Structure formats: C-alpha cells, structure tokens
N, CA and C of each residue as an Amber inpcrd file, in Angstrom:
protein
   240
 178.4010000 -60.7910000 -31.5030000 178.8310000 -62.3230000 -31.4970000
 179.1940000 -62.7430000 -32.9610000 178.6410000 -62.2270000 -33.8300000
 178.8770000 -62.4780000 -35.3290000 180.3430000 -62.2120000 -35.6880000
 180.8240000 -61.1310000 -35.1620000 182.1440000 -60.7310000 -35.4380000
 183.1850000 -61.7060000 -34.8380000 182.8770000 -62.0040000 -33.5140000
 183.7300000 -62.9250000 -32.8540000 183.7990000 -64.3150000 -33.5490000
 182.6110000 -64.8220000 -33.9720000 182.6740000 -66.0620000 -34.8000000
 183.3030000 -65.9380000 -36.0770000 183.2860000 -64.9200000 -36.6770000
 183.9670000 -64.8140000 -38.0790000 185.5530000 -64.7190000 -37.7540000
 185.8350000 -64.0680000 -36.6940000 187.3150000 -63.9540000 -36.3600000
 187.8360000 -65.1940000 -35.7320000 187.2090000 -65.7330000 -34.8040000
 187.8260000 -66.7810000 -34.0100000 187.7490000 -68.1340000 -34.6910000
 186.5110000 -68.3480000 -35.3790000 186.4040000 -69.7170000 -35.8770000
 186.8970000 -69.7890000 -37.3330000 188.1600000 -69.5250000 -37.6270000
 188.8890000 -69.4870000 -38.7470000 189.4830000 -70.7940000 -39.2750000
 189.0360000 -71.8700000 -38.7840000 189.5330000 -73.1060000 -39.1640000
 190.7500000 -73.7730000 -38.3050000 191.3950000 -72.7550000 -37.4130000
 192.3810000 -73.2640000 -36.6560000 191.8820000 -73.4440000 -35.1330000
 190.6610000 -72.8540000 -34.8540000 190.2200000 -72.8110000 -33.5510000
 189.7240000 -74.2890000 -33.1100000 190.1260000 -74.4750000 -31.7820000
 189.8480000 -75.8260000 -31.2630000 189.7900000 -75.5740000 -29.5700000
 188.7680000 -76.2230000 -29.0360000 188.6670000 -76.3790000 -27.5760000
 189.7560000 -77.4610000 -27.2830000 190.5250000 -77.2350000 -26.1850000
 191.4540000 -78.0670000 -25.6880000 191.3330000 -78.6930000 -24.1680000
 190.4660000 -77.9060000 -23.4850000 190.0610000 -78.4530000 -22.1130000
 188.8460000 -77.9060000 -21.6200000 188.0700000 -78.7770000 -20.8970000
 186.6910000 -78.4860000 -20.4320000 186.7780000 -78.6440000 -18.8630000
 186.3880000 -77.7090000 -18.0850000 186.2200000 -77.8840000 -16.5820000
 184.7440000 -77.4890000 -16.4320000 183.8550000 -78.2930000 -15.7850000
 182.5230000 -78.0290000 -15.6990000 181.9320000 -78.4380000 -14.3180000
 180.9880000 -77.6870000 -13.8250000 180.2350000 -78.0870000 -12.6280000
 178.7100000 -78.0050000 -12.9280000 178.0400000 -77.8440000 -11.9240000
 176.5530000 -77.7880000 -12.0740000 176.0840000 -76.6270000 -12.8350000
 176.6600000 -75.3830000 -12.6110000 176.1420000 -74.2690000 -13.3480000
 177.2210000 -73.3300000 -13.8670000 178.5060000 -73.9210000 -13.9810000
 179.5580000 -73.2830000 -14.5070000 180.4510000 -74.1170000 -15.5400000
 181.0080000 -73.4200000 -16.4360000 181.9590000 -74.1790000 -17.3020000
 183.0380000 -73.2990000 -17.5930000 184.3720000 -73.8260000 -17.8230000
 185.4780000 -73.1360000 -18.2520000 185.9830000 -73.8700000 -19.5160000
 185.8780000 -73.2910000 -20.6760000 186.3760000 -73.8850000 -21.8960000
 187.7170000 -73.2290000 -22.3900000 188.8430000 -74.0240000 -22.3570000
 189.9910000 -73.4590000 -22.9730000 190.0380000 -73.7180000 -24.3930000
 190.5150000 -72.7440000 -25.1440000 190.6690000 -72.8110000 -26.5590000
 191.8780000 -72.1390000 -27.0830000 192.3530000 -72.6820000 -28.2740000
 193.4860000 -72.3160000 -29.0520000 193.0790000 -72.0320000 -30.5100000
 193.9090000 -71.0240000 -31.0520000 193.7500000 -70.7460000 -32.4200000
 194.9720000 -70.0300000 -32.9500000 195.0380000 -69.9850000 -34.2380000
 196.3080000 -69.1600000 -34.8060000 195.4930000 -68.0130000 -35.5860000
 195.9980000 -66.7780000 -35.3510000 195.4720000 -65.6980000 -36.2000000
 196.5840000 -64.7860000 -36.5720000 196.6770000 -64.7560000 -37.9390000
 197.7840000 -63.7530000 -38.4860000 199.0950000 -64.4070000 -38.0090000
 199.3860000 -65.6810000 -38.0040000 200.6020000 -66.2040000 -37.6350000
 200.7300000 -66.1140000 -35.9760000 199.9470000 -65.6630000 -35.1880000
 200.0940000 -65.6880000 -33.7400000 199.2730000 -66.6350000 -33.1770000
 199.9070000 -67.4890000 -32.1460000 199.2620000 -68.4590000 -31.4700000
 198.4470000 -67.7820000 -30.3240000 197.1570000 -67.9980000 -30.3200000
 196.3010000 -67.3920000 -29.2710000 195.7480000 -68.4860000 -28.3820000
 195.7320000 -68.1310000 -27.1700000 195.1880000 -69.0880000 -26.1230000
 194.2810000 -68.2510000 -25.3460000 193.0470000 -68.9400000 -24.9010000
 192.0770000 -68.2080000 -24.1600000 191.2210000 -69.1450000 -23.3720000
 190.1870000 -68.5590000 -22.6800000 189.1780000 -69.2810000 -22.0040000
 187.8490000 -68.6970000 -22.1980000 186.7170000 -69.4250000 -22.1080000
 185.2870000 -68.8760000 -22.0530000 184.9400000 -69.4370000 -20.6690000
 184.4360000 -68.4820000 -19.9410000 183.9340000 -68.8040000 -18.5980000
 182.4020000 -68.5620000 -18.6570000 181.6440000 -69.5600000 -18.4620000
 180.2080000 -69.4000000 -18.5890000 179.4590000 -69.8760000 -17.3240000
 178.5320000 -69.1350000 -16.9700000 177.5610000 -69.5610000 -15.7730000
 176.1960000 -69.3840000 -16.4430000 175.3120000 -70.3970000 -15.7340000
 173.9070000 -70.3930000 -16.2200000 172.9700000 -70.6750000 -14.9640000
 171.6880000 -70.2420000 -15.2220000 170.8070000 -70.3940000 -14.1220000
 170.0280000 -71.7960000 -14.2210000 169.0350000 -71.9590000 -13.2570000
 168.3980000 -73.2270000 -13.2520000 167.5340000 -73.4350000 -14.4650000
 167.2180000 -72.4360000 -15.1350000 166.4490000 -72.5960000 -16.4720000
 167.3430000 -72.8800000 -17.7150000 168.7120000 -73.0300000 -17.4560000
 169.6450000 -73.1760000 -18.4670000 169.9920000 -71.9900000 -19.2700000
 169.6280000 -70.7870000 -18.8240000 169.9170000 -69.5240000 -19.5410000
 171.2910000 -68.9320000 -19.0120000 172.1290000 -68.5640000 -19.9150000
 173.3710000 -68.0050000 -19.6290000 173.2770000 -66.6920000 -18.7720000
 173.9230000 -66.5790000 -17.7220000 173.7770000 -65.5020000 -16.9530000
 175.0880000 -64.6710000 -16.7910000 176.2800000 -65.4130000 -17.2750000
 177.5240000 -64.6150000 -17.3590000 178.2880000 -65.3790000 -18.3780000
 179.0380000 -64.4920000 -19.2360000 179.9260000 -65.2570000 -20.2160000
 181.0880000 -64.2060000 -20.3380000 182.3230000 -64.7740000 -19.9660000
 183.5720000 -63.9380000 -20.0830000 184.3350000 -64.6930000 -21.0590000
 185.2490000 -63.8630000 -21.8180000 186.0500000 -64.4320000 -22.6090000
 187.5780000 -63.7550000 -22.2720000 188.5490000 -64.5220000 -22.0160000
 189.9100000 -64.0030000 -21.7490000 190.8730000 -64.5320000 -22.6810000
 191.7410000 -63.7600000 -23.1440000 192.7330000 -64.1640000 -24.3470000
 194.1160000 -63.7050000 -23.8400000 195.0810000 -64.5710000 -24.1950000
 196.4430000 -64.3990000 -23.9630000 197.2140000 -64.9130000 -25.0640000
 198.4260000 -64.7130000 -25.4220000 199.3760000 -63.4950000 -24.7440000
 198.7740000 -62.1970000 -25.2930000 199.4570000 -61.1200000 -24.8500000
 199.0270000 -59.7470000 -25.2950000 199.0340000 -59.5790000 -26.6630000
 199.9280000 -60.0620000 -27.4080000 199.8480000 -59.8460000 -28.8270000
 198.7780000 -60.5890000 -29.4920000 198.3530000 -61.6350000 -28.8910000
 197.1960000 -62.4070000 -29.3010000 195.9800000 -61.5780000 -29.2190000
 195.7640000 -61.0890000 -27.9610000 194.7060000 -60.2480000 -27.6910000
 194.6350000 -59.0020000 -28.6340000 195.7210000 -58.4230000 -28.9000000
 195.8060000 -57.3400000 -29.8640000 195.3430000 -57.6140000 -31.2310000
 195.7790000 -58.9930000 -31.7040000 195.5040000 -59.4460000 -33.0420000
 193.8950000 -59.8210000 -33.1760000 193.3210000 -60.3220000 -31.9790000
 191.9070000 -60.5800000 -32.0040000 191.0980000 -59.3170000 -31.8540000
 191.5730000 -58.2970000 -31.2040000 190.8920000 -56.9800000 -31.1570000
 190.8730000 -56.3220000 -32.5290000 192.0170000 -56.2570000 -33.1770000
 192.1890000 -55.6590000 -34.3800000 191.3460000 -56.2670000 -35.5210000
 191.3050000 -57.6690000 -35.4480000 190.5630000 -58.4620000 -36.4080000
 189.1050000 -58.0800000 -36.2600000 188.7170000 -58.1940000 -34.9510000
 187.2970000 -57.8850000 -34.6450000 186.8830000 -56.5390000 -35.0570000
 187.6440000 -55.4570000 -34.9190000 187.3830000 -54.2470000 -35.3110000
 187.2470000 -54.1210000 -36.7650000 188.2450000 -54.7660000 -37.5230000
 188.0330000 -54.7780000 -38.9930000 186.7000000 -55.3800000 -39.4110000
 186.3700000 -56.5080000 -38.6830000 185.1920000 -57.3000000 -39.0220000
 183.8080000 -56.4490000 -38.7960000 183.8310000 -55.7530000 -37.7320000
 182.7720000 -54.8930000 -37.4030000 182.5980000 -53.7140000 -38.0800000
 183.6490000 -53.1710000 -38.6980000 183.6590000 -51.9500000 -39.4870000
 183.7080000 -52.2210000 -41.0480000 183.6210000 -53.4800000 -41.3650000
 183.5570000 -53.8190000 -42.6370000 185.0070000 -53.8180000 -43.4130000
 186.0020000 -53.6750000 -42.7450000 187.3580000 -53.5990000 -43.2850000
 187.8580000 -54.9740000 -43.5360000 188.8550000 -55.2370000 -44.4380000
 189.4060000 -56.6370000 -44.5510000 190.8580000 -56.3690000 -44.5710000
C-alpha cells in the first residue's frame, strides 16, 4: 500500500464520484501520471464490525494501467 500511495497520490489525484450502500462503496478517481490521464475505481466492502473484507482497484485506459504498474514497480524496487 505504501507504493500505491506514493504513486497515486502525486498531487493530481482526486475522487470524482462516490456510490455507497450499507456495506459497499465505489469511489471513482482520476489522476495524471507521466502525462497520461488515468481513471479508476476503488470497490470496497466491509463487515458489521467496519472491517474491510474486500478491496479492488480497477484502472483504465490500458496505457494508464501500464503507467501505474511501471511506477509501482519502480517504487517497490527502489528505482526512480
């Protein structure tokens, strides 16, 4: 998660939509990474105790996903 925060929360990250129910939330986000507009969602579910039971992140378009993957690889391997 540390790598994800370092890559995604680069100053351009913003949530643009929230859809929520009693135990689920879908949060749509946008950011720019290396000049590429990235759009994605966080899909989160939790139990009665408020503990997260499922957390999915989906990113598009493909070149945005590739940019995120490369940046996270670099972050986790100590490359810049």
